[in-house]
VOSE-680480 format. One record per residue (C-alpha): x, y negated, z; residue in three letters. Coordinates in steps of 0.1 Angstrom, whole numbers, plus 5000, padded with zeros to 4 digits. Layout:
<recs>
rec px X&py Y&pz Z&resn ALA .
...
</recs>
This chain:
<recs>
rec px 2133&py 8259&pz 8250&resn SER .
rec px 2118&py 8292&pz 8235&resn GLU .
rec px 2109&py 8319&pz 8263&resn LYS .
rec px 2099&py 8354&pz 8261&resn GLY .
rec px 2100&py 8387&pz 8238&resn ILE .
rec px 2094&py 8378&pz 8203&resn PHE .
rec px 2097&py 8403&pz 8172&resn TYR .
rec px 2108&py 8394&pz 8134&resn ALA .
rec px 2101&py 8414&pz 8106&resn LEU .
rec px 2127&py 8404&pz 8075&resn ASP .
rec px 2113&py 8422&pz 8042&resn LEU .
rec px 2137&py 8409&pz 8009&resn GLY .
rec px 2149&py 8444&pz 7994&resn GLY .
rec px 2151&py 8476&pz 7993&resn THR .
rec px 2152&py 8483&pz 8033&resn ASN .
rec px 2138&py 8455&pz 8057&resn PHE .
rec px 2146&py 8450&pz 8089&resn ARG .
rec px 2122&py 8450&pz 8123&resn VAL .
rec px 2144&py 8433&pz 8153&resn LEU .
rec px 2133&py 8420&pz 8194&resn ARG .
rec px 2150&py 8396&pz 8210&resn VAL .
rec px 2145&py 8384&pz 8242&resn GLU .
rec px 2149&py 8341&pz 8251&resn LEU .
rec px 2157&py 8326&pz 8283&resn GLY .
rec px 2154&py 8286&pz 8264&resn GLY .
rec px 2185&py 8266&pz 8273&resn GLN .
rec px 2207&py 8283&pz 8243&resn ARG .
rec px 2201&py 8319&pz 8251&resn SER .
rec px 2225&py 8345&pz 8241&resn ASP .
rec px 2209&py 8366&pz 8215&resn LEU .
rec px 2211&py 8402&pz 8216&resn ASP .
rec px 2188&py 8415&pz 8194&resn PRO .
rec px 2179&py 8453&pz 8191&resn ASP .
rec px 2174&py 8459&pz 8159&resn VAL .
rec px 2161&py 8487&pz 8132&resn GLU .
rec px 2166&py 8491&pz 8094&resn GLN .
rec px 2145&py 8511&pz 8075&resn GLN .
rec px 2151&py 8520&pz 8033&resn PRO .
rec px 2113&py 8512&pz 8017&resn ILE .
rec px 2104&py 8545&pz 7996&resn PRO .
rec px 2105&py 8532&pz 7958&resn GLU .
rec px 2070&py 8541&pz 7951&resn GLN .
rec px 2058&py 8519&pz 7979&resn LEU .
rec px 2075&py 8494&pz 7951&resn MET .
rec px 2055&py 8492&pz 7928&resn THR .
rec px 2027&py 8511&pz 7944&resn GLY .
rec px 1997&py 8489&pz 7961&resn ARG .
rec px 2002&py 8462&pz 7985&resn SER .
rec px 1978&py 8480&pz 8011&resn GLU .
rec px 2006&py 8513&pz 8011&resn ASP .
rec px 2034&py 8492&pz 8012&resn LEU .
rec px 2019&py 8466&pz 8043&resn PHE .
rec px 2005&py 8500&pz 8062&resn ASP .
rec px 2041&py 8513&pz 8059&resn PHE .
rec px 2052&py 8487&pz 8068&resn ILE .
rec px 2031&py 8481&pz 8104&resn ALA .
rec px 2032&py 8519&pz 8109&resn SER .
rec px 2073&py 8511&pz 8113&resn SER .
rec px 2066&py 8479&pz 8132&resn LEU .
rec px 2045&py 8498&pz 8157&resn TYR .
rec px 2070&py 8527&pz 8160&resn GLN .
rec px 2095&py 8504&pz 8166&resn PHE .
rec px 2074&py 8482&pz 8193&resn VAL .
rec px 2068&py 8518&pz 8213&resn GLU .
rec px 2100&py 8522&pz 8219&resn LYS .
rec px 2105&py 8486&pz 8238&resn ASN .
rec px 2068&py 8473&pz 8247&resn ASP .
rec px 2030&py 8486&pz 8256&resn SER .
rec px 2015&py 8487&pz 8219&resn VAL .
rec px 1981&py 8489&pz 8237&resn GLN .
rec px 1993&py 8451&pz 8257&resn SER .
rec px 1965&py 8431&pz 8257&resn PRO .
rec px 1989&py 8404&pz 8253&resn ILE .
rec px 1996&py 8391&pz 8215&resn THR .
rec px 2027&py 8396&pz 8207&resn LYS .
rec px 2040&py 8368&pz 8181&resn LEU .
rec px 2057&py 8379&pz 8148&resn LEU .
rec px 2078&py 8363&pz 8128&resn GLY .
rec px 2084&py 8372&pz 8088&resn PHE .
rec px 2106&py 8364&pz 8059&resn THR .
rec px 2095&py 8375&pz 8033&resn PHE .
rec px 2123&py 8369&pz 8006&resn SER .
rec px 2102&py 8364&pz 7976&resn PHE .
rec px 2090&py 8334&pz 7955&resn PRO .
rec px 2059&py 8323&pz 7975&resn VAL .
rec px 2033&py 8292&pz 7976&resn LYS .
rec px 2041&py 8282&pz 8015&resn GLN .
rec px 2007&py 8268&pz 8023&resn THR .
rec px 2010&py 8264&pz 8064&resn SER .
rec px 2038&py 8275&pz 8088&resn VAL .
rec px 2021&py 8312&pz 8087&resn SER .
rec px 2009&py 8316&pz 8055&resn SER .
rec px 2020&py 8317&pz 8020&resn GLY .
rec px 2008&py 8327&pz 7985&resn VAL .
rec px 2029&py 8351&pz 7965&resn LEU .
rec px 2044&py 8339&pz 7932&resn ILE .
rec px 2062&py 8369&pz 7916&resn LYS .
rec px 2082&py 8401&pz 7929&resn TRP .
rec px 2116&py 8404&pz 7923&resn THR .
rec px 2142&py 8424&pz 7935&resn LYS .
rec px 2130&py 8456&pz 7917&resn GLY .
rec px 2091&py 8450&pz 7939&resn PHE .
rec px 2062&py 8449&pz 7908&resn ALA .
rec px 2034&py 8457&pz 7931&resn ILE .
rec px 2002&py 8438&pz 7906&resn ARG .
rec px 1974&py 8432&pz 7936&resn ASP .
rec px 1995&py 8413&pz 7957&resn MET .
rec px 2007&py 8385&pz 7931&resn VAL .
rec px 1989&py 8352&pz 7940&resn GLU .
rec px 1976&py 8367&pz 7973&resn LYS .
rec px 1987&py 8356&pz 8007&resn GLU .
rec px 2012&py 8378&pz 8019&resn VAL .
rec px 2010&py 8371&pz 8058&resn ALA .
rec px 1976&py 8375&pz 8057&resn GLY .
rec px 1981&py 8411&pz 8037&resn ALA .
rec px 2007&py 8424&pz 8070&resn LEU .
rec px 1982&py 8407&pz 8094&resn GLN .
rec px 1954&py 8430&pz 8081&resn GLN .
rec px 1978&py 8459&pz 8077&resn ALA .
rec px 1987&py 8454&pz 8119&resn LEU .
rec px 1952&py 8452&pz 8121&resn THR .
rec px 1943&py 8485&pz 8111&resn ARG .
rec px 1975&py 8499&pz 8128&resn LYS .
rec px 1957&py 8485&pz 8164&resn GLY .
rec px 1990&py 8466&pz 8173&resn LEU .
rec px 1980&py 8437&pz 8188&resn ASN .
rec px 2005&py 8410&pz 8171&resn MET .
rec px 1999&py 8378&pz 8153&resn ARG .
rec px 2021&py 8368&pz 8122&resn VAL .
rec px 2032&py 8334&pz 8136&resn SER .
rec px 2057&py 8321&pz 8114&resn VAL .
rec px 2066&py 8326&pz 8072&resn LEU .
rec px 2102&py 8320&pz 8061&resn VAL .
rec px 2122&py 8330&pz 8035&resn ASN .
rec px 2158&py 8340&pz 8040&resn ASP .
rec px 2178&py 8309&pz 8042&resn THR .
rec px 2148&py 8293&pz 8068&resn VAL .
rec px 2158&py 8325&pz 8089&resn GLY .
rec px 2191&py 8320&pz 8087&resn THR .
rec px 2193&py 8278&pz 8090&resn LEU .
rec px 2168&py 8285&pz 8123&resn ALA .
rec px 2194&py 8310&pz 8139&resn LEU .
rec px 2220&py 8289&pz 8134&resn GLY .
rec px 2210&py 8258&pz 8145&resn HIS .
rec px 2198&py 8277&pz 8176&resn TYR .
rec px 2236&py 8285&pz 8179&resn HIS .
rec px 2247&py 8251&pz 8167&resn ASP .
rec px 2224&py 8224&pz 8166&resn ALA .
rec px 2250&py 8201&pz 8145&resn ASP .
rec px 2237&py 8230&pz 8120&resn THR .
rec px 2216&py 8214&pz 8086&resn VAL .
rec px 2219&py 8235&pz 8057&resn ALA .
rec px 2219&py 8274&pz 8050&resn ALA .
rec px 2231&py 8299&pz 8020&resn VAL .
rec px 2223&py 8331&pz 8008&resn ILE .
rec px 2243&py 8352&pz 7986&resn ILE .
rec px 2227&py 8382&pz 7977&resn GLY .
rec px 2204&py 8401&pz 7959&resn THR .
rec px 2193&py 8367&pz 7947&resn GLY .
rec px 2209&py 8332&pz 7957&resn THR .
rec px 2193&py 8306&pz 7976&resn ASN .
rec px 2200&py 8273&pz 7994&resn ALA .
rec px 2179&py 8254&pz 8023&resn CYS .
rec px 2187&py 8221&pz 8046&resn TYR .
rec px 2169&py 8206&pz 8076&resn TRP .
rec px 2150&py 8172&pz 8066&resn GLU .
rec px 2124&py 8148&pz 8076&resn ARG .
rec px 2087&py 8160&pz 8068&resn THR .
rec px 2079&py 8123&pz 8059&resn ASP .
rec px 2110&py 8126&pz 8029&resn ALA .
rec px 2095&py 8153&pz 8016&resn ILE .
rec px 2072&py 8146&pz 7985&resn ILE .
rec px 2062&py 8189&pz 7981&resn LYS .
rec px 2050&py 8190&pz 8017&resn CYS .
rec px 2017&py 8177&pz 8007&resn GLN .
rec px 2006&py 8170&pz 8041&resn GLY .
rec px 2022&py 8199&pz 8060&resn LEU .
rec px 2037&py 8183&pz 8090&resn LEU .
rec px 2050&py 8198&pz 8115&resn THR .
rec px 2055&py 8185&pz 8151&resn THR .
rec px 2090&py 8181&pz 8151&resn SER .
rec px 2087&py 8157&pz 8124&resn GLY .
rec px 2113&py 8182&pz 8104&resn GLY .
</recs>
């Protein structure tokens, strides 16, 4: 049922991807505009502010090609962050540790989406991080979007992860983070 233009950012290795997709509801045909960019090695071990400012600048340039950056309408951003995170809400989580060659000490035990949101604000980009997921959850969501019978996803890459759809009340770890869908 989703309609509108949405942006996504995928950070999970030595490259990151940004994409823009227009959804028209009822199983839209997804034809995303995607750009991939390498992350300079010094940003993988430097300061978190430098990494997120670099990402926000790249996202700004990407948005500028397709839409008005100065639009009064806040654009929604999905953030796929493929590192160990303690999820605290649908749009926030605390970094547990870095993997995949990243070693930014000042980011460990800090809120990930908040760090990105601050960089977006510094860059003057009217965008809000509306969801934070890892790559398996993003893959599951995309698979389910195409086929409602999709209930699991697996990533085999730099790391290996799996996820599946479950009723919220059956998840002990959930600790009251309920969703409107019940799952």
